[in-house]
C-alpha positions, -999 to +999 in steps of 0.1 A: +831-446-695+794-438-701+775-411-681+746-435-681+742-459-652+760-492-656+738-523-658+745-556-640+729-586-657+728-621-644+724-651-667+740-630-694+759-657-713+729-666-736+692-661-743+674-633-725+704-621-705+727-619-735+700-600-754+695-575-725+733-570-726+732-563-763+703-539-760+717-519-730+751-518-746+736-503-778+719-477-756+753-467-743+753-483-709+785-499-694+778-535-683+787-560-657+777-594-670+774-625-648+770-662-656+787-695-651+801-698-686+831-675-687+840-684-723+806-672-735+807-641-713+841-632-727+830-637-763+799-616-757+819-588-740+844-588-768+817-584-794+798-557-776+829-537-768+838-538-805+803-529-816+794-502-791+826-491-773+811-495-738+831-508-709+821-544-699+832-563-668+828-601-666+820-620-634+820-658-636+796-669-609+774-699-601+745-683-582+738-716-564+771-711-546+773-688-516+808-677-523+800-667-559+768-650-548+788-630-522+810-617-550+781-604-570+764-589-539+796-571-530+798-556-565+762-544-562+768-528-528+801-512-536+800-501-572+782-468-573+782-468-611+757-496-613+722-481-615+703-510-630+701-546-618+687-572-642+678-603-622+675-627-652+693-659-643+669-688-640+666-726-641+639-750-650+635-787-643+616-810-666+592-837-655+565-842-629+570-829-593+570-864-578+597-875-602+620-845-599+653-850-580+654-831-547+689-818-557+675-803-589+647-787-571+671-772-546+693-757-574+662-743-591+650-726-559+685-712-552+688-695-586+652-685-592+644-672-557+673-669-533+697-653-557+670-628-570+662-619-534+698-615-522+709-594-552+679-571-549+686-568-512+723-561-518+717-532-541+685-517-526+701-497-497+724-479-521+696-472-546+674-458-517+702-436-505+708-423-540+670-418-546+673-436-579+680-469-595+661-497-612+656-534-606+643-557-634+632-591-622+625-616-650+597-639-639+572-658-661+535-661-668+539-697-655+538-681-620+501-672-627+491-705-641+494-736-619+474-755-645+506-756-666+519-782-643+554-767-638+548-766-601+582-757-586+593-735-615+559-717-614+561-712-576+595-696-580+582-672-606+551-664-585+577-654-558+595-632-583+562-614-591+552-609-555+587-598-546+587-572-574+553-559-565+563-557-528+595-539-536+577-515-559+554-507-530+582-502-505+610-487-526+590-469-553+584-438-531+621-437-525+629-433-562+636-469-570+618-484-600+611-521-599+598-540-630+586-576-631+588-590-667+566-620-673+574-638-706+556-667-719+575-695-737+606-678-752+631-695-775+661-699-752+683-727-740+664-731-707+643-758-724+672-780-735+690-775-702+659-787-683+658-818-704+625-810-721+612-831-750+615-809-781+584-825-796+563-813-766+574-777-766+549-749-773+552-722-800+577-696-787+584-659-789+617-649-804+640-637-776+648-604-792+612-595-796+605-604-759+634-583-746+625-553-769+590-554-756+602-556-720+623-526-726+594-506-739+577-514-706+609-504-688+610-471-706+573-465-697+580-475-661+554-503-660+554-522-628+545-555-646+553-561-682+537-591-700+550-591-736+526-618-750+494-603-734+477-584-762+448-572-741+463-551-713+428-546-698+428-583-687+457-576-664+440-545-651+409-565-644+430-592-626+445-565-604+412-548-598+396-581-587+425-587-563+420-552-548+383-558-544+391-586-520+415-566-498+389-553-473+376-588-467+411-599-455+406-576-425+376-593-411+380-606-376+352-633-378+351-663-401+329-661-431+294-676-426+302-704-450+328-717-426+306-718-396+288-750-386+251-750-393+230-741-362 
């Protein structure tokens, strides 16, 4: 058993989650890996145990199901070894908003927002009590760009960013580090599972490069890590512009432009 904190990773059977598992295992962390596909989880666990010698527990769970989510929440609350939560599981739905099935939208929201919130909420009291711990929430740059047209997916990722920033504000002073990771298009199975047309897909970052960049941000304790953004000053300017507006939000009278002409 490693002296390093164990890491619980959702959506760990493939793509970004499996790569996080690989990287943390190679750093010497024991793992708890969570996903729906148990066969893939077992294969990943067997490989990483053989390559790294770390202890790996497998939890088969569909995060759209309350009973399965309860199991993962309980593990986060009760297992004091877990010091890092990677909220990675996510879904996407292809097609225009007015043509998407309500059931697909409900599943997307359940995984991309409700599960992220509940798992962070389950582990936070223990992290606060310990005065340490880390939460990595995998969002997307789509949450900043409504012009991409992925309305519901983007809205869930905007939620992930806001949640991460809010938790950093509240829990950071208590010793809990919260990182929002905002990838752009990354070469994972989320596209095929969403039913996307391969001919319409944009150029993509390789998943290993994305996770390695995100972990550099993690090691530096960045609050928001955007692997494809080469000019970090642009994010700083975006944040600065937002902060400039804050005093205006406290005004108790409407702005003159909203008042009827005399």
